C-alpha positions as CSV (number, residue, x, y, z in Angstrom):
1,M,-0.2,0.0,-0.2
2,K,2.6,2.3,0.7
3,K,4.6,2.0,-2.3
4,R,1.6,2.2,-4.4
5,T,1.4,5.9,-2.9
6,K,4.6,6.6,-3.4
7,I,4.1,5.6,-7.2
8,T,0.7,7.7,-7.2
9,V,2.0,10.9,-5.3
10,S,5.4,10.7,-7.7
11,V,3.7,10.9,-10.9
12,I,1.4,13.7,-9.7
13,L,3.9,15.7,-8.6
14,C,6.5,14.7,-12.3
15,A,2.5,15.7,-14.1
16,V,2.4,19.0,-11.9
17,M,6.2,19.9,-12.5
18,L,5.9,19.5,-16.6
19,F,2.7,21.2,-16.8
20,T,3.7,24.2,-14.8
21,S,7.1,24.6,-16.8
22,V,5.6,23.8,-20.1
23,T,2.3,26.4,-19.5
24,G,4.7,28.2,-18.1
25,A,7.1,28.6,-20.9
26,S,4.9,28.6,-23.4
27,A,3.4,31.5,-22.0
28,A,6.6,33.8,-21.5
29,G,6.9,32.7,-25.4
30,V,3.5,32.6,-26.9
31,S,4.3,34.8,-29.7
32,A,7.3,33.1,-30.9
33,V,6.1,29.6,-30.8
34,P,4.1,28.0,-33.6
35,E,0.4,27.7,-32.7
36,S,0.7,23.7,-34.1
37,T,3.6,22.9,-31.8
38,K,1.6,25.3,-28.7
39,S,-1.0,22.9,-29.3
40,S,1.0,19.7,-29.5
41,V,2.2,20.5,-26.2
42,M,-0.7,20.8,-24.6
43,E,-2.3,17.7,-25.6
44,S,1.0,15.8,-24.3
45,V,0.5,17.8,-20.8
46,A,-3.4,16.7,-21.1
47,D,-2.3,13.1,-21.9
48,I,-0.2,13.1,-19.0
49,L,-2.3,14.7,-16.2
50,N,-4.8,12.4,-17.4
51,T,-2.9,9.4,-16.3
52,A,-1.6,10.6,-13.3
53,F,-5.6,11.6,-12.3
54,N,-6.7,7.9,-13.2
55,S,-4.3,6.2,-11.8
56,V,-4.5,8.4,-8.2
57,V,-8.0,7.8,-8.2
58,E,-8.0,4.3,-9.4
59,G,-5.8,3.2,-6.3
60,L,-7.7,5.8,-3.8
61,L,-11.0,3.7,-5.1
62,G,-9.3,0.2,-4.7
63,V,-8.6,1.1,-0.6
64,I,-11.8,2.0,-0.1
65,V,-13.4,-0.7,-1.8
66,K,-11.1,-2.8,-0.1
67,L,-12.8,-1.8,3.4
68,L,-16.1,-2.0,2.8
69,P,-17.9,-4.8,4.2
70,T,-19.9,-7.4,1.9
71,S,-23.2,-7.3,1.9
72,Y,-25.2,-10.4,2.7
73,K,-27.1,-9.9,-1.0
74,V,-23.7,-10.6,-3.0
75,G,-23.2,-14.4,-3.6
76,R,-20.8,-16.8,-4.6
77,M,-20.7,-18.2,-8.0
78,S,-20.4,-21.2,-7.1
79,N,-24.1,-20.9,-5.3
80,Y,-25.5,-19.2,-8.4
81,K,-29.0,-20.7,-9.5
82,S,-30.0,-19.8,-12.6
83,E,-34.0,-18.6,-12.8
84,N,-36.4,-16.9,-15.0
85,F,-34.1,-16.9,-17.8
86,Y,-35.8,-17.5,-21.3
87,R,-33.2,-18.4,-23.8
88,G,-35.5,-17.8,-27.2
89,T,-36.3,-19.9,-30.0
90,D,-34.5,-23.2,-30.4
91,N,-33.6,-22.9,-33.7
92,F,-32.8,-20.5,-36.7
93,L,-34.2,-20.4,-39.6
94,D,-33.0,-19.1,-42.9
95,A,-36.3,-18.4,-44.4
96,P,-40.2,-18.6,-43.3
97,V,-41.9,-21.7,-42.9
98,K,-44.8,-22.6,-45.4
99,D,-48.1,-20.1,-45.7
100,A,-46.2,-18.2,-42.6
101,K,-47.3,-14.7,-41.3
102,W,-46.5,-12.4,-38.7
103,S,-48.9,-11.9,-35.7
104,L,-48.1,-8.5,-33.8
105,G,-50.3,-7.6,-30.5
106,Y,-49.6,-4.5,-28.5
107,S,-50.7,-2.6,-24.9
108,S,-49.5,0.0,-22.6
109,A,-50.3,0.9,-19.6
110,S,-49.6,4.2,-17.2
111,I,-47.2,3.4,-14.6
112,V,-47.3,6.7,-12.2
113,P,-48.0,5.4,-8.5
114,D,-51.5,6.4,-7.1
115,D,-49.6,8.4,-4.5
116,F,-47.2,10.1,-6.5
117,S,-48.5,13.7,-5.3
118,K,-47.6,12.8,-1.8
119,G,-43.8,13.7,-2.5
120,L,-42.3,10.3,-2.3
121,Y,-40.3,9.3,-5.4
122,C,-37.4,10.3,-6.2
123,K,-36.0,11.3,-10.2
124,G,-33.7,8.8,-11.6
125,G,-30.8,10.7,-13.5
126,Y,-28.4,13.6,-12.2
127,D,-28.7,14.8,-9.2
128,V,-29.4,12.4,-5.7
129,N,-32.8,12.8,-3.7
130,V,-33.9,15.2,-5.9
131,K,-38.1,14.6,-4.6
132,L,-40.4,15.0,-7.6
133,T,-43.3,17.2,-7.2
134,E,-45.6,16.6,-10.4
135,I,-45.7,15.0,-13.7
136,I,-46.5,17.3,-16.3
137,D,-47.1,14.0,-19.2
138,D,-47.2,10.3,-18.2
139,L,-44.9,7.7,-17.6
140,K,-45.9,4.2,-19.4
141,V,-44.9,0.4,-20.1
142,R,-46.1,0.1,-23.8
143,V,-45.8,-3.7,-25.1
144,I,-46.1,-5.4,-28.3
145,A,-45.8,-10.0,-28.5
146,I,-44.6,-10.8,-31.9
147,D,-45.0,-14.4,-33.6
148,D,-43.6,-15.2,-37.2
149,G,-46.3,-18.2,-37.9
150,S,-43.4,-20.6,-37.6
151,G,-44.4,-22.4,-34.6
152,R,-41.3,-21.8,-32.6
153,G,-42.7,-19.8,-29.7
154,T,-43.9,-15.9,-29.4
155,S,-41.2,-13.4,-28.2
156,V,-42.6,-10.5,-26.3
157,F,-40.7,-6.8,-25.9
158,A,-41.7,-4.5,-22.8
159,V,-40.3,-0.8,-22.8
160,V,-40.2,0.9,-19.2
161,D,-39.8,5.0,-19.1
162,C,-37.4,4.9,-16.8
163,L,-33.7,5.0,-16.5
164,G,-33.5,1.3,-16.5
165,L,-34.1,-1.6,-14.7
166,A,-31.3,-4.3,-13.4
167,N,-31.6,-7.4,-14.9
168,S,-32.7,-9.2,-11.1
169,D,-36.0,-6.5,-11.5
170,V,-36.4,-7.8,-15.2
171,R,-36.7,-11.6,-13.4
172,L,-39.1,-10.5,-11.6
173,I,-41.5,-9.3,-14.0
174,R,-41.0,-12.5,-15.7
175,A,-41.7,-14.7,-12.4
176,A,-45.2,-12.8,-12.5
177,L,-45.6,-14.1,-16.0
178,S,-44.1,-17.8,-15.7
179,D,-47.0,-20.1,-15.7
180,Y,-48.7,-17.7,-18.5
181,A,-45.9,-17.6,-20.9
182,R,-45.6,-21.5,-20.4
183,K,-49.2,-22.4,-21.5
184,N,-49.0,-19.9,-24.1
185,R,-45.7,-20.7,-25.7
186,I,-43.8,-17.3,-25.1
187,V,-40.4,-18.1,-25.4
188,S,-38.6,-14.9,-25.2
189,I,-39.5,-11.9,-22.0
190,N,-37.5,-8.8,-22.9
191,V,-38.0,-6.0,-20.7
192,S,-36.1,-2.3,-21.9
193,A,-36.2,1.3,-20.7
194,T,-36.8,4.5,-22.5
195,H,-33.4,5.6,-20.9
196,V,-35.1,8.8,-19.7
197,H,-33.7,11.3,-17.4
198,S,-36.7,12.3,-15.6
199,G,-38.6,10.0,-14.8
200,I,-39.5,7.7,-11.0
201,D,-35.4,6.5,-9.9
202,T,-35.4,2.7,-10.4
203,Q,-31.7,1.8,-9.9
204,G,-31.2,3.1,-6.8
205,I,-28.3,5.5,-6.2
206,Y,-30.6,8.3,-6.5
207,T,-33.2,7.1,-3.9
208,D,-32.2,8.2,-0.4
209,T,-28.6,7.7,-1.8
210,F,-26.3,8.6,1.7
211,K,-28.8,7.1,4.3
212,K,-28.6,4.1,2.3
213,A,-25.1,4.0,2.0
214,L,-24.4,4.4,5.6
215,N,-27.0,1.8,6.9
216,N,-25.9,-0.8,4.3
217,I,-22.5,-0.1,5.2
218,A,-23.2,-0.4,8.9
219,K,-24.8,-3.2,9.0
220,S,-22.8,-5.4,6.4
221,F,-20.4,-4.5,9.5
222,I,-22.2,-7.0,11.7
223,K,-23.8,-9.4,8.8
224,S,-27.3,-8.0,9.5
225,D,-29.8,-8.7,6.9
226,N,-31.4,-5.8,7.7
227,L,-30.5,-3.3,4.5
228,M,-32.4,-0.6,3.2
229,P,-34.2,-1.8,-0.1
230,A,-32.3,-0.3,-3.5
231,V,-35.4,0.7,-5.5
232,N,-38.8,1.9,-4.1
233,E,-40.2,-1.4,-3.5
234,K,-43.9,-0.2,-4.4
235,F,-43.0,1.9,-7.6
236,L,-41.2,-1.3,-8.5
237,G,-44.2,-3.7,-7.9
238,V,-46.5,-1.1,-10.0
239,I,-43.9,-1.4,-12.8
240,I,-44.1,-5.5,-12.0
241,E,-47.6,-5.4,-12.5
242,K,-48.3,-3.3,-15.0
243,T,-46.2,-4.7,-17.4
244,A,-47.7,-8.8,-17.0
245,Q,-50.9,-7.4,-17.5
246,C,-50.2,-5.3,-20.5
247,V,-48.1,-8.8,-21.3
248,K,-50.9,-10.9,-21.4
249,E,-53.1,-8.2,-23.2
250,A,-50.7,-7.7,-26.2
251,Y,-50.7,-11.2,-26.2
252,E,-54.5,-11.8,-26.3
253,S,-54.7,-9.0,-29.4
254,M,-52.2,-10.7,-31.6
255,T,-53.4,-10.0,-35.4
256,P,-51.6,-11.4,-38.3
257,G,-50.1,-9.1,-40.8
258,T,-46.8,-7.4,-42.7
259,L,-44.1,-5.9,-41.0
260,T,-42.0,-3.4,-43.0
261,Y,-38.8,-1.3,-42.3
262,A,-37.5,2.2,-43.5
263,H,-34.4,4.3,-41.6
264,T,-33.4,8.0,-42.7
265,D,-30.5,10.3,-41.9
266,I,-31.4,12.2,-38.4
267,N,-27.6,13.3,-37.8
268,E,-28.8,17.1,-37.1
269,Y,-31.1,16.2,-34.4
270,V,-28.4,14.5,-32.0
271,R,-25.0,14.7,-31.3
272,D,-22.4,13.0,-28.7
273,R,-20.9,14.7,-26.1
274,T,-18.2,13.4,-25.8
275,A,-14.9,13.7,-27.9
276,P,-14.8,12.3,-31.5
277,D,-18.5,13.6,-32.3
278,L,-19.4,9.9,-33.4
279,S,-23.4,8.4,-32.9
280,I,-25.1,6.2,-35.3
281,D,-26.9,8.7,-37.3
282,E,-30.2,6.8,-38.6
283,I,-33.9,6.2,-37.0
284,Y,-34.9,3.0,-37.5
285,R,-38.4,2.2,-38.3
286,L,-40.4,-0.9,-37.9
287,T,-44.0,-0.7,-39.0
288,F,-46.9,-3.5,-38.3
289,T,-49.7,-3.3,-40.5
290,P,-53.1,-5.7,-39.5
291,D,-54.5,-7.8,-42.3
292,N,-58.1,-6.5,-40.7
293,G,-57.2,-2.5,-40.9
294,S,-57.3,-2.2,-37.7
295,K,-54.9,0.1,-35.7
296,G,-50.9,-0.2,-36.9
297,T,-47.9,-0.5,-34.8
298,I,-44.7,1.7,-35.2
299,I,-41.7,0.9,-33.7
300,A,-39.1,3.8,-33.4
301,N,-35.5,2.8,-32.7
302,M,-32.2,5.4,-32.5
303,G,-29.8,6.3,-29.7
304,V,-30.6,9.3,-27.7
305,H,-31.0,10.2,-24.0
306,P,-34.0,11.3,-23.2
307,E,-32.6,13.8,-20.9
308,T,-33.9,17.4,-21.8
309,V,-36.5,18.0,-18.8
310,G,-34.1,16.0,-16.2
311,F,-31.8,19.2,-16.2
312,G,-32.8,21.2,-12.9
313,L,-36.3,20.3,-13.2
314,K,-38.1,18.2,-10.3
315,V,-41.1,17.1,-12.7
316,A,-41.9,13.8,-13.8
317,S,-41.7,13.4,-17.9
318,S,-41.1,11.0,-20.1
319,D,-39.1,13.6,-21.7
320,F,-39.2,13.8,-25.9
321,V,-41.1,10.2,-26.4
322,Y,-44.4,11.4,-25.2
323,Y,-44.3,13.6,-27.3
324,T,-43.6,11.6,-30.2
325,E,-46.3,9.5,-29.1
326,Q,-48.9,11.8,-29.3
327,V,-48.2,12.4,-33.1
328,I,-48.3,9.2,-33.9
329,N,-50.9,8.0,-31.9
330,K,-53.0,11.0,-33.7
331,A,-52.0,9.5,-37.1
332,G,-53.5,6.4,-36.3
333,Y,-51.1,3.6,-35.1
334,N,-49.8,2.3,-31.6
335,F,-46.1,3.0,-30.6
336,M,-43.2,2.0,-29.1
337,F,-39.2,3.4,-28.8
338,I,-37.0,1.7,-28.0
339,Q,-33.4,3.0,-26.9
340,G,-30.5,2.7,-29.9
341,A,-26.9,2.8,-29.2
342,V,-27.5,5.2,-27.1
343,G,-23.4,5.7,-25.4
344,T,-23.1,9.3,-24.8
345,I,-25.4,11.0,-27.4
346,T,-28.2,13.2,-26.4
347,E,-30.6,15.3,-28.2
348,R,-29.3,18.5,-30.3
349,M,-31.4,20.9,-28.9
350,D,-30.3,24.3,-31.6
351,L,-33.3,22.5,-34.0
352,S,-35.7,21.2,-31.1
353,N,-36.6,24.8,-29.8
354,D,-37.1,26.6,-33.5
355,G,-36.4,29.6,-31.7
356,V,-40.1,29.3,-30.5
357,S,-39.1,28.9,-27.1
358,N,-35.9,28.5,-24.4
359,D,-38.0,26.2,-22.2
360,R,-36.9,22.9,-21.4
361,I,-40.3,21.5,-21.6
362,E,-41.7,23.5,-24.7
363,S,-38.2,22.3,-26.7
364,T,-38.9,19.0,-25.3
365,K,-42.3,18.4,-26.9
366,R,-41.3,20.1,-30.1
367,Y,-38.6,18.4,-30.5
368,G,-40.7,14.9,-29.6
369,E,-43.3,16.3,-32.1
370,E,-40.7,16.7,-34.9
371,I,-39.6,13.4,-34.4
372,G,-42.9,11.9,-35.0
373,Y,-43.4,13.4,-37.9
374,I,-39.7,11.9,-39.1
375,L,-41.0,8.7,-38.4
376,L,-44.4,9.2,-40.4
377,G,-42.7,11.0,-43.2
378,M,-40.0,8.7,-43.6
379,T,-40.6,7.5,-47.3
380,L,-42.5,10.3,-48.2
381,T,-41.6,13.2,-50.8
382,E,-41.2,16.7,-49.4
383,E,-44.2,17.4,-51.1
384,E,-46.1,14.2,-50.1
385,C,-45.1,15.3,-46.2
386,I,-46.6,19.0,-46.5
387,E,-49.5,17.4,-47.9
388,K,-49.8,14.6,-45.7
389,V,-47.7,15.0,-42.4
390,V,-47.1,19.0,-41.7
391,D,-49.2,20.3,-38.5
392,S,-49.7,23.9,-40.3
393,E,-50.6,25.3,-37.3
394,R,-47.7,24.6,-35.4
395,E,-45.2,25.7,-38.5
396,A,-46.8,28.9,-38.5
397,K,-45.2,28.8,-34.9
398,A,-42.2,28.7,-35.9
399,A,-42.4,31.0,-39.2
400,G,-40.6,34.2,-37.7
401,S,-37.8,32.4,-36.1
402,E,-34.7,32.8,-38.3
403,S,-33.2,30.1,-36.5
404,Y,-35.6,27.3,-38.1
405,T,-35.5,25.2,-40.7
406,P,-38.5,23.2,-41.3
407,W,-37.9,19.3,-40.6
408,Y,-39.3,18.3,-43.9
409,E,-37.7,21.1,-46.4
410,G,-36.0,19.4,-48.8
411,H,-37.2,15.8,-47.7
412,K,-36.3,12.8,-50.1
413,A,-38.3,9.8,-49.6
414,V,-36.0,6.5,-48.6
415,K,-36.8,3.1,-49.9
416,E,-39.1,0.9,-47.4
417,T,-38.7,-3.1,-47.2
418,Q,-41.3,-6.1,-46.3
419,L,-39.4,-8.7,-43.9
420,A,-39.9,-12.2,-44.6
421,P,-41.9,-13.4,-41.8
422,V,-38.7,-15.1,-39.4
423,L,-37.7,-13.9,-36.1
424,N,-34.7,-15.7,-34.5
425,I,-33.8,-14.6,-31.2
426,R,-31.4,-16.0,-29.0
427,L,-30.1,-15.0,-25.4
428,K,-27.4,-16.1,-23.4
429,E,-26.8,-15.8,-19.6
430,C,-23.4,-14.4,-18.5
431,M,-21.5,-13.4,-15.6
432,V,-19.3,-10.1,-16.4
433,P,-16.0,-9.4,-14.9
434,V,-16.9,-5.8,-12.5
435,D,-13.2,-4.0,-13.0
436,N,-14.8,-0.5,-12.4
437,A,-14.2,-0.1,-8.0
438,V,-17.0,2.5,-7.6
439,Y,-19.7,-0.6,-9.7
440,E,-17.9,-2.6,-7.1
441,A,-18.1,-0.3,-4.3
442,L,-22.0,-0.1,-4.7
443,G,-22.4,-3.7,-5.5
444,K,-20.8,-4.7,-2.1
445,V,-22.9,-2.8,0.3
446,S,-26.6,-3.5,-2.4
447,M,-26.8,0.0,-3.4
448,A,-28.2,-1.4,-6.6
449,N,-30.2,-4.0,-7.7
450,N,-27.8,-5.4,-10.2
451,K,-26.8,-9.2,-8.9
452,M,-23.4,-9.2,-7.6
453,L,-21.1,-12.6,-7.5
454,T,-17.4,-13.0,-6.1
455,D,-15.6,-16.3,-7.3
456,E,-12.9,-17.9,-5.1
457,D,-10.5,-15.2,-5.2
458,G,-13.3,-12.6,-4.5
459,K,-13.1,-11.4,-7.4
460,F,-17.0,-8.9,-8.7
461,Y,-19.0,-10.5,-11.6
462,T,-22.4,-9.3,-12.1
463,V,-25.3,-11.6,-13.6
464,T,-26.6,-10.2,-17.0
465,E,-27.6,-11.4,-20.4
466,V,-26.6,-10.4,-24.1
467,G,-28.3,-11.4,-27.3
468,Y,-29.1,-11.4,-31.0
469,M,-31.6,-11.6,-32.8
470,E,-33.3,-11.6,-36.4
471,M,-36.3,-9.7,-37.9
472,G,-36.1,-11.1,-41.4
473,N,-32.6,-9.9,-42.8
474,V,-32.5,-7.0,-40.3
475,K,-30.0,-8.2,-37.8
476,I,-30.4,-7.0,-34.2
477,I,-27.9,-6.7,-31.4
478,L,-29.1,-7.0,-27.5
479,C,-27.0,-5.3,-25.0
480,P,-27.5,-4.7,-21.7
481,G,-25.6,-1.4,-21.5
482,E,-25.4,2.1,-23.4
483,T,-23.4,0.7,-26.4
484,Y,-20.8,3.2,-27.4
485,A,-20.9,4.2,-31.8
486,E,-17.3,3.4,-32.4
487,L,-18.4,-0.8,-31.4
488,I,-20.9,-0.7,-33.9
489,K,-19.7,1.3,-36.8
490,D,-16.2,1.5,-36.3
491,G,-14.0,5.2,-35.5
492,E,-11.1,5.9,-33.1
493,N,-9.8,4.0,-30.3
494,M,-10.6,0.8,-32.2
495,E,-6.9,-0.4,-33.2
496,D,-6.6,-2.4,-29.8
497,F,-9.8,-3.5,-29.4
498,P,-9.9,-7.2,-30.0
499,Y,-13.2,-7.7,-32.6
500,E,-13.9,-5.9,-35.7
501,C,-17.3,-3.3,-35.5
502,A,-20.6,-4.9,-35.7
503,Y,-21.4,-4.2,-39.1
504,D,-17.7,-5.9,-40.6
505,V,-18.5,-8.9,-37.8
506,M,-21.8,-9.3,-39.6
507,N,-20.8,-8.1,-42.4
508,S,-24.2,-5.4,-42.8
509,T,-24.5,-2.1,-41.8
510,D,-29.1,-3.4,-41.3
511,V,-27.5,-3.9,-37.9
512,I,-30.2,-2.1,-35.2
513,V,-29.0,-2.3,-31.6
514,F,-31.9,-2.5,-28.7
515,D,-29.7,-1.4,-25.9
516,L,-30.8,-1.4,-22.4
517,I,-32.2,-4.8,-22.9
518,N,-33.0,-6.9,-19.5
519,D,-30.3,-4.9,-17.5
520,A,-28.6,-1.9,-17.4
521,V,-24.9,-2.3,-16.5
522,G,-23.9,1.4,-17.5
523,Y,-21.8,2.7,-20.4
524,I,-19.9,0.1,-22.8
525,M,-16.9,1.7,-24.3
526,P,-13.9,1.0,-26.0
527,D,-11.6,0.1,-23.8
528,D,-9.2,2.5,-24.5
529,Y,-11.6,4.8,-23.8
530,F,-12.5,3.8,-20.1
531,T,-11.1,6.8,-17.5
532,Y,-12.8,7.6,-14.0
533,A,-12.2,11.3,-15.8
534,T,-11.0,12.3,-18.8
535,I,-8.8,15.1,-19.0
536,R,-7.9,16.4,-22.3
537,Y,-6.7,19.9,-24.2
538,I,-9.3,21.4,-26.2
539,E,-8.0,24.2,-28.3
540,D,-10.7,26.7,-27.2
541,S,-11.3,25.5,-23.5
542,G,-7.9,24.7,-22.7
543,I,-7.1,21.5,-20.6
544,T,-10.0,20.4,-19.4
545,I,-11.9,17.5,-17.4
546,D,-13.9,16.3,-20.8
547,S,-16.1,13.2,-19.4
548,S,-16.7,11.4,-16.5
549,W,-18.8,8.3,-18.0
550,G,-16.4,5.7,-16.7
551,L,-18.1,6.1,-13.5
552,T,-21.5,4.2,-14.4
553,S,-19.6,1.6,-16.5
554,L,-18.3,-2.2,-15.8
555,G,-15.0,-1.1,-16.2
556,R,-12.2,-1.1,-18.7
557,H,-12.8,-4.1,-20.4
558,A,-16.4,-3.7,-20.4
559,A,-16.8,-3.8,-24.1
560,T,-14.5,-6.4,-24.7
561,N,-16.4,-9.2,-22.5
562,I,-19.9,-8.3,-23.4
563,Y,-19.7,-7.4,-27.1
564,G,-17.5,-10.9,-26.7
565,E,-20.3,-12.9,-25.6
566,I,-22.6,-10.7,-27.8
567,Y,-20.7,-12.5,-30.5
568,S,-20.2,-15.7,-29.0
569,V,-24.3,-16.0,-29.1
570,Y,-24.0,-14.7,-33.4
571,D,-21.3,-17.1,-34.1
572,S,-23.3,-19.8,-32.0
573,V,-26.5,-19.6,-34.4
574,K,-24.6,-18.8,-37.7
């Protein structure tokens, strides 16, 4: 311990001395040093500071983790028993069975607790212990049940308006449906989150944070099982009840029809908060059209944090998802939003407020509406969009704004393809090592509901699920965390990554990511990206802390471990 402390202190002192001498020299001779040289020097200084800072943080956190007691909820890998895990379809088909048809059913319900107005619930996202004061729209669960007519069983997808659900909580939902699923040959039950940052906390770390930490540490020291629950148990109960109810309703409302697929560029609507700015610049649309003329269903997928309302406000909201749904419902469709490769991607607000208002709620509303119009107009020309989709009253509000560019201006229709009725899905239960000391510390004292285990050497693991699915010729990654775009489409810092990007591995760009499926394990970034906080030189800002996303990640090797498991599933069925 002393040796490690001396090393880290020495690294800091060297970095500070170098930083002082370099910045002093550059300041003294600023007119004589070429700009490119100054930038190169400052980038080197930032790299040294970054390495030193993260070494110190990792060392200190390592000490803290060793001192913490382990709660009774942390089990041993050797004693682990798998329950309520669904593997998916028994075999993968290359083509539809004879006379096969898609069938799909839909249901949704509000998950707002009946005692919400009493101020008992904390916001899930950003600040801790923030009591929600009102709800401005709704928080819902949306469910589809889908079958390809092959006789291999039905798959279910549920999406909850929340930050994320731990795998252990997903299994409670499955437990509530076990008899029903067995009776009706439901072979896959998958639960995701819209990842909204202004919903009710479902992850535990945002509710009674400090009180819970002190209580659980103290009780774990004395080997007591009297721990504070990680999440609000009543709210979790509401989610379980309403999701199970909706699964049954969706299954029982299944009707035959066709399923189509389209996607279009939305680069102007999303931005990456960390350098380099890289995202999956597509919004994907799956449209189910029933043969009997009843209401169809639009399933949207894109990687973007629904977090605008969450900044600094105490109101509950499902952010843009609610307002997108309003547009889709008005057009005569059911709606489901499934989070894409979200990484650190967020809404680009300069288009959503259109110069009409800087108010966060109004901006979110207009952003959500615009996403809805883009979904509806995806396969239409500009003229058809104006005729069939454009809300002239809404457009009039922004008519006098110099900053507004109509969403449909210059719009070109994209191709829509009909998907053959083939639904292949395979899930794998896996135990992923925890390399992040923050994550390990939270797990040791059971601050969240993620299932934590230790091996015989005391190494921590979390139990999670990964998967791979095909809907027709569309390939879908089922990921339990928040995927960085580089892992899908390649980019910087992938040189030393042990796998190729998903487009190359799967030999297709028709690859969709369903993030936060069946778990919420945090950010999944290329291994070389991982830091507890990134110190970077930015020309306009100088040396600054650029991000700290690594704090909410399984650790340096999360991407290798998780995407390695995903590719093992892919390889096993190809």
